[in-house]
Structures are given as structure tokens and as C-alpha cells.
N, C-alpha and C positions, 0 to 999 in steps of 0.2 A: 409514199413510204409504205414498204410489203410490212407481212404480217409478221414477219420474225422481226422485223424492227420497231415495228409496235408494241410487240411484247414485252421486249428487252428495256422499250422507253416505260412502260406502266412500271414492269422488276425497279427499276429505278426511281421511280415516284412512289409506289406503295407496300414494295414485294416484303419489306420485315414489317410491318404493319401488319398489310394483310395475314400472314405468314406464322404472327403472335396468334390470331386473332382466333386460329386456325381452319381447318377445312368449315367444320359444321357452317359456323358465324359467315364467312365469307361467303358458302352456300344461298344461304339464307339474302344478303346486302344484294346479289344477283339476280337469284328470284324476287325479290323487289324495286328491280330495276328491267325487271321484262314484263312485271307489272306494270310500271308506270308509261312504257311503252307500246304495251296493250292498250291503255287507257287512252295516249295518243292518238291511235290507228284510228281505234274506233272514233273519237272524236273527231278526226281530219281535221287535227292539229297542223298549225301554219307550219311552215317548211323547217324554221328556225328552230323551233322545238323538238319537229321530229326527228333532227342530226343531232340534235344534242340527247336524245335519249338510243335516240342505234347507239352513239360515239359511246355513252356508262355503259350498254350492254356488252360492246365489245370490251371497252376496258377492265367488268369487271369478268369478263371467259377469259379472258387473257391473264387474270391474275388468277386463275381455278384452275387454268391449265400451269401456268409456272409453279403451284404450290403443290403440286403432282409431278411435276417435273416434266412432261408436256410438251415439246416443240409445235404450238401450235401449224404452221408452218408446213414444216416438213409430214404431217400428218394427213394435212389436207387436201397437202399436195399431193401424196402416194393416193392415197384415196380415190385423188379425183381425174387424175393425172390423162387418165384414159376414158374419163367421161362419166355417167352413170357408171354406179359400181356394178349393179344389178345384169342391165344390159349391155353397156360397155357403148349406149349411142352420148350424139349431143348432136343436136337435141336428145331429149330420154324420150327411149321409144317405149318406155313399158306400159 
């Protein structure tokens, strides 16, 4: 699944609920999920839990982008298409 497809899927599942909650409250949920991922990484949790936490963070990021009308796939491709946005090398040579 491509990033854009994932963002659309998350919109179908959660957009109305998340938009109704508002940007600030949705951002708080995103931050909570980032915290859960941080704890899982620190504890070196099992792969299944790490995968779940990474997926949750990506879903909340997609929701925030959708609320603001940002196409994650398009902006990521634009910014990183030529490698590092600063030195334009792949891998980064900065």
C-alpha cells in the first residue's frame, strides 16, 4: 500500500471523528502515540508491539495531515525525491 492509499484509508475510517475532535486534541493523541512508541523502543519490546506502535504513529500522522489538507505522499516525494534536501545526496553526505 502506498502512503497516499494509506492516508485515504485512515480518512475513510477516522476523518469525521478526528476532524470533529479538532486539530489540537488530535495532535495530543498523536503525541501520546509517539510516547508509546518511544517507550517500546527504549524497552526494546518484541517486534509485534513495535510494529503496532509504528503503525499507530503513522495513522495519527496521516490524520493530522488530512485535517490540514496535506497529501503526505506528494509532499514527501517532493521534498526527498533528489535525496537529502540539503546536500541532494543519497545517502546523505551532510
